[in-house]
VODRENKE-319126 format. One record per residue (C-alpha): x, y, z; residue in one letter. Coordinates in pm, 1 decimal. Layout:
N
        X        Y        Z resn
        X        Y        Z    a
...
***
This chain:
335
        X        Y        Z resn
  -1114.4  -5546.0   2919.1    m
  -1398.5  -5611.8   2673.2    a
  -1366.1  -5908.4   2434.5    p
  -1365.2  -5664.9   2139.8    l
  -1175.9  -5336.9   2170.2    v
  -1187.0  -5081.8   1890.3    v
   -871.2  -4873.9   1929.7    l
   -914.1  -4529.2   1773.9    v
   -597.6  -4323.7   1724.8    t
   -502.3  -3991.5   1569.5    s
   -334.0  -4020.0   1228.4    p
   -171.2  -3681.9   1291.3    r
     45.3  -3783.7   1585.2    l
    352.4  -4008.1   1594.2    p
    223.9  -4365.1   1602.8    a
    398.6  -4447.7   1929.3    g
    220.3  -4172.8   2124.1    l
    -56.9  -4388.9   2267.4    l
   -209.9  -4376.5   2612.8    t
    -99.6  -4629.3   2873.3    a
   -448.1  -4782.1   2855.2    t
   -408.8  -4834.4   2481.1    a
    -72.2  -5007.8   2521.8    w
   -217.0  -5234.1   2792.4    r
   -507.6  -5325.2   2564.7    a
   -268.6  -5423.6   2286.2    l
    -49.2  -5621.2   2522.9    d
   -347.8  -5812.3   2665.4    s
   -509.8  -5897.2   2331.3    a
   -518.9  -6250.2   2195.9    d
   -521.3  -6109.5   1844.9    v
   -468.0  -5761.8   1697.2    v
   -644.4  -5686.4   1370.3    l
   -627.0  -5395.5   1124.1    a
   -773.2  -5313.9    785.5    g
   -450.2  -5177.1    639.7    a
    -91.4  -5098.1    718.7    d
    -46.8  -4782.6    926.9    s
    191.7  -4609.7   1161.4    g
     28.8  -4772.6   1463.0    v
     54.9  -5115.3   1298.0    v
    424.3  -5062.0   1229.6    r
    486.7  -4926.5   1579.7    a
    324.7  -5231.6   1739.1    w
    513.3  -5472.1   1513.6    e
    841.0  -5290.4   1582.4    a
    787.8  -5365.5   1951.0    g
    751.2  -5736.6   1883.5    g
    375.0  -5754.5   1838.4    g
    189.7  -5910.4   1547.4    t
    -99.2  -5768.5   1347.5    v
   -333.4  -5959.0   1119.3    e
   -451.0  -5751.3    823.2    l
   -814.8  -5804.3    727.1    v
   -935.3  -5686.2    387.3    s
  -1287.3  -5539.6    375.3    e
  -1363.3  -5591.5    745.4    p
  -1723.3  -5631.6    861.9    r
  -1853.7  -5558.7   1209.5    a
  -2020.8  -5898.4   1225.8    r
  -1691.2  -6074.2   1148.8    e
  -1504.3  -5884.4   1419.4    l
  -1772.3  -5965.3   1674.7    v
  -1752.6  -6332.2   1574.7    a
  -1372.2  -6335.9   1613.9    r
  -1401.6  -6192.0   1964.1    s
  -1609.1  -6487.3   2085.0    k
  -1297.8  -6705.4   2093.1    s
  -1055.5  -6453.6   2244.7    g
   -987.0  -6088.1   2312.2    t
   -960.7  -5887.3   1989.8    v
   -820.1  -5536.9   1941.4    v
   -916.5  -5370.6   1615.2    w
   -678.4  -5091.8   1510.1    l
   -924.9  -4850.4   1354.8    a
   -788.7  -4658.1   1058.3    g
   -865.7  -4302.9    951.4    d
  -1117.6  -4432.1    695.2    l
  -1290.6  -4680.7    926.1    d
  -1552.8  -4433.8   1045.7    g
  -1853.0  -4636.4    927.8    d
  -1716.0  -4956.5   1079.1    l
  -1643.2  -4789.8   1412.7    v
  -1992.4  -4639.7   1417.3    e
  -2146.7  -4978.9   1345.1    e
  -1948.1  -5142.2   1625.2    l
  -2036.1  -4859.5   1864.3    a
  -2403.8  -4902.4   1778.6    t
  -2367.4  -5273.7   1847.6    h
  -2223.0  -5198.5   2190.5    g
  -2504.5  -4957.0   2276.6    v
  -2769.0  -5201.7   2154.9    r
  -2616.2  -5479.7   2363.5    r
  -2610.0  -5269.6   2680.5    s
  -2966.9  -5139.9   2645.0    t
  -3153.1  -5444.1   2511.8    d
  -3236.5  -5594.9   2850.9    h
  -3545.4  -5771.2   2719.5    e
  -3358.0  -5998.4   2477.1    h
  -3024.7  -6007.5   2668.4    a
  -2809.2  -6036.8   2357.5    l
  -2536.3  -6297.6   2403.9    p
  -2292.6  -6123.9   2166.4    s
  -1962.5  -5996.4   2309.9    p
  -1918.8  -5657.2   2468.2    e
  -1760.5  -5388.1   2249.0    v
  -1538.3  -5113.6   2389.5    e
  -1439.9  -4803.7   2193.8    i
  -1100.3  -4697.6   2327.1    l
   -944.3  -4366.4   2224.2    v
   -570.7  -4426.8   2223.5    g
   -448.9  -4080.3   2121.6    s
   -599.5  -3736.5   2091.1    f
   -551.0  -3454.8   1842.4    d
   -399.5  -3147.9   2009.2    p
   -513.9  -2801.9   1904.3    a
   -376.3  -2727.3   1559.4    g
   -350.3  -3091.4   1453.6    a
   -564.4  -3036.7   1145.0    r
   -307.4  -2785.2   1020.7    v
    -90.4  -3090.9    954.4    l
   -362.5  -3211.9    717.9    d
   -346.3  -2879.8    534.5    l
     31.0  -2912.3    496.8    v
    -10.5  -3264.4    359.1    e
   -282.5  -3157.2    114.0    v
    -71.6  -2860.5      1.6    m
    225.3  -3089.1    -63.5    d
      7.7  -3312.7   -277.0    r
   -141.1  -3022.2   -472.2    l
    203.0  -2877.6   -538.8    r
    328.3  -3207.3   -680.9    t
     17.8  -3327.9   -867.2    q
   -194.6  -3027.5   -971.3    c
    -73.1  -2843.9  -1286.7    p
   -216.2  -2510.2  -1171.3    w
    -59.6  -2528.9   -825.7    d
    272.3  -2635.2   -976.2    q
    290.6  -2316.5  -1185.9    q
    233.3  -2069.9   -902.9    q
    503.0  -1845.0   -756.6    t
    514.1  -1602.8   -465.2    h
    446.3  -1321.1   -711.0    r
    160.4  -1491.2   -895.1    s
    -16.4  -1556.1   -564.1    l
     -9.0  -1192.7   -448.0    v
   -349.2  -1114.4   -602.8    r
   -506.6  -1410.8   -423.0    y
   -346.8  -1313.8    -93.0    l
   -493.5   -964.8   -124.9    l
   -834.5  -1095.8   -233.2    e
   -854.6  -1340.1     56.0    e
   -747.9  -1069.5    300.4    t
  -1020.9   -833.8    184.3    y
  -1277.2  -1115.0    184.7    e
  -1180.0  -1196.2    542.6    t
  -1231.9   -832.2    639.1    v
  -1574.1   -840.8    472.2    d
  -1662.2  -1155.4    666.8    a
  -1562.8   -989.8    994.5    i
  -1771.8   -682.9    919.2    e
  -2070.8   -896.3    815.7    s
  -2081.2  -1072.4   1152.2    g
  -2138.1  -1405.6    975.0    d
  -1929.1  -1651.2   1177.1    r
  -1961.0  -1938.0    928.6    a
  -1841.0  -1706.0    652.6    h
  -1553.5  -1586.1    871.0    l
  -1445.9  -1942.6    943.3    r
  -1441.3  -2016.8    570.5    e
  -1243.3  -1703.9    482.2    e
   -989.6  -1762.1    758.0    l
   -934.6  -2105.0    605.5    g
   -877.1  -1949.1    263.6    d
   -629.5  -1706.2    418.5    l
   -452.4  -1990.7    598.6    l
   -421.0  -2171.1    266.3    l
   -227.6  -1874.3    128.4    q
     20.8  -1899.5    415.9    v
     62.6  -2273.7    359.4    a
     98.9  -2221.2    -17.6    f
    370.7  -1956.6     16.5    h
    554.0  -2168.5    272.8    a
    542.1  -2468.9     39.6    r
    686.0  -2260.7   -244.9    i
    947.5  -2122.1     -7.3    g
   1066.3  -2473.5     72.5    s
   1169.2  -2521.7   -292.6    e
   1421.8  -2236.5   -309.6    h
   1762.1  -2378.7   -409.6    p
   1972.3  -2149.5   -189.4    d
   1754.6  -2017.9     93.2    d
   1460.2  -2253.2    153.2    p
   1216.2  -2222.8    442.1    f
    926.4  -2443.1    549.6    t
    594.6  -2392.8    726.3    i
    775.5  -2493.0   1047.1    d
   1030.4  -2216.3    992.1    d
    747.4  -1968.2    941.3    v
    575.3  -2081.8   1261.3    a
    901.6  -2080.1   1457.4    a
    973.6  -1723.7   1344.7    e
    642.9  -1585.1   1468.8    i
    657.8  -1784.1   1794.0    v
   1003.2  -1646.2   1873.0    e
    892.2  -1293.4   1781.8    k
    585.3  -1309.0   2005.4    l
    790.7  -1434.3   2298.3    i
   1051.4  -1158.4   2251.3    r
    792.8   -883.8   2223.6    r
    584.6   -994.7   2522.4    h
    841.7   -980.1   2803.6    p
    557.8   -907.3   3048.1    h
    424.3  -1257.2   2972.2    v
    738.1  -1461.8   2908.5    f
    988.4  -1271.2   3125.4    a
    993.8  -1073.2   3448.5    a
    886.5   -737.1   3305.1    v
    610.4   -543.1   3479.3    a
    359.3   -332.9   3285.7    v
     87.8    -97.4   3402.0    n
   -149.3   -140.7   3111.3    g
   -192.0   -151.6   2737.2    v
     14.3    163.9   2679.6    a
    319.6      1.0   2837.2    d
    268.5   -312.1   2627.1    v
    253.2   -107.4   2306.3    e
    556.4    100.5   2404.5    s
    761.3   -209.9   2484.7    n
    657.8   -368.1   2156.0    w
    774.4    -69.6   1952.0    e
   1100.0    -34.9   2146.5    t
   1185.1   -402.5   2103.2    i
   1083.1   -391.9   1737.2    k
   1304.4    -89.0   1669.2    a
   1599.1   -266.1   1832.7    t
   1539.9   -581.7   1630.0    e
   1508.6   -394.6   1302.1    k
   1802.9   -162.0   1373.7    a
   1629.4    113.4   1178.6    r
   1835.7    405.9   1055.6    a
   1513.7    603.3   1011.6    s
   1168.9    606.1   1163.2    a
   1043.7    563.5    806.8    m
   1226.3    236.1    747.0    d
   1027.9    -87.0    706.3    d
    697.7     86.1    635.2    i
    529.4   -116.5    357.6    p
    470.1    129.3     74.2    l
    216.4   -105.3    -82.5    g
    -37.4    -23.1    187.4    l
   -353.4    159.4     77.7    p
   -290.9    533.0    101.4    a
   -500.9    590.5    412.3    l
   -340.0    299.2    597.1    s
      0.4    421.8    482.5    l
    -75.5    771.4    611.8    a
   -186.5    631.4    947.5    a
    130.6    423.7    975.2    k
    357.9    715.5    885.5    v
    189.6    962.2   1121.0    t
    201.7    708.3   1403.3    s
    576.9    671.6   1354.0    r
    640.7   1044.0   1312.4    v
    448.0   1139.5   1625.3    l
    688.2    924.3   1827.2    r
    991.3   1121.2   1703.5    t
   1117.6   1451.2   1841.0    k
   1044.4   1647.6   1525.6    g
    675.6   1570.9   1492.8    g
    463.1   1619.8   1183.6    l
    535.1   1892.4    930.4    s
    177.7   2017.2    970.4    v
     -3.6   2097.8   1296.1    p
   -208.1   1814.2   1439.9    t
   -573.4   1926.2   1424.0    p
   -701.4   2019.7   1765.3    g
  -1020.8   2143.2   1921.6    g
  -1238.2   1875.7   1762.4    t
  -1303.9   1537.5   1917.1    e
  -1379.9   1268.9   1662.7    y
  -1544.6    936.1   1708.1    d
  -1551.6    666.3   1441.7    e
  -1869.8    798.3   1283.0    r
  -1772.8   1166.7   1271.3    s
  -1426.0   1086.2   1140.0    l
  -1583.8    870.1    873.4    g
  -1800.0   1165.2    769.7    e
  -1492.2   1386.4    731.3    v
  -1306.9   1126.8    526.0    l
  -1610.7   1064.1    309.9    f
  -1646.7   1437.8    248.9    a
  -1282.9   1450.7    136.6    v
  -1342.9   1160.7   -102.1    a
  -1653.4   1336.0   -235.2    a
  -1457.6   1658.4   -286.8    a
  -1192.2   1466.9   -478.9    a
  -1456.0   1305.7   -698.9    a
  -1615.4   1644.7   -767.7    a
  -1276.0   1784.3   -867.5    a
  -1194.9   1484.2  -1083.8    g
   -900.0   1390.5   -864.0    l
   -782.6   1053.9   -733.9    d
   -782.2   1077.4   -351.9    p
   -569.7    763.8   -322.7    e
   -294.2    907.6   -540.0    q
   -317.6   1254.5   -383.7    a
   -273.5   1118.1    -33.1    l
      4.0    885.2   -142.3    r
    199.8   1181.6   -286.0    v
    150.8   1377.1     37.6    r
    263.1   1083.7    252.2    v
    574.9   1038.1     38.6    a
    659.2   1405.3     90.8    a
    618.6   1366.8    467.6    e
    845.3   1062.8    469.0    m
   1111.0   1253.3    276.5    e
   1095.1   1545.4    519.5    q
   1136.8   1311.3    815.0    v
   1441.7   1147.3    656.6    r
   1595.3   1488.0    579.0    n
   1539.2   1604.0    935.6    r
   1698.4   1286.0   1068.5    e
   2003.5   1339.0    845.8    q
   2045.8   1695.6    970.7    r
   2032.0   1571.4   1329.2    a
   2302.7   1307.1   1280.4    l
   2605.0   1529.2   1360.3    p
   2452.7   1617.4   1697.2    d
   2257.8   1310.0   1801.6    e
   2121.5    992.2   1650.8    a
   1766.2   1004.1   1532.6    a
   1518.1    813.9   1742.4    e
   1339.0    572.2   1512.3    p
    986.4    484.6   1610.4    g
***
């Protein structure tokens, strides 16, 4: 082991989760130093070790200490400049053959690694602090944040369509903030609180249930089988009385119409109007048709959003009525 070991650890993992090499380095050290108290410091002390705290540490001082015995420096999350300086010292020592520097060898040892998703813990911590210390964040509710959730969703869609990956990364972060914010507010409910962990657990369990071809011994023959299984499992979970249940009415009219027609086409009754046939549409040609409809509405002074929403509501009512009439004979088959 080098006379001076800089032990770098993740602040996002439990302090005791160090590699075997890191524990051996600590156990073999003549002295363990740190710039401040931390989880790793407390974990080492709890096991019987001792740590000397050094205020305002300097690379030169650490190198000097290592000349009289093996030193392990417990690098903190804010010790980036110091670690870089010590790393530079180690590189300079190993490459300066002409002057053969007599100073001690420096080893940078990574004692724990961030798993994927570790920085989400930072977001949770920042959100907790904002909720307790920022007046604006303290005043927000689930309802007051709806406008921001919608805005960030649309901005994310714009970023996807722009093809700008840096922009997309930024907008996905903004969208993730909304999830963390709502979860933080949810944790404060006096009777039915939930946390970000509850939110994550819910979606993990749902994904496992609805992917039996991945997490259980269910065979599929392609995407169509996957989609069919998903809808069947979802219908069982939701215990829908109607194929129209659980359709979010706040969707934009066109998205709402697509959702309703998709559900209706999976029922025995079908749509109340014939499905157009004889014409094959691609994305561009369908866009032309929809744009022409919007233009016709504008020319007539009508609101196409409202007109379609009224028509979709009528279709939903007809489906429910048909399902009610079928109840004496057989249960409706919700989609």
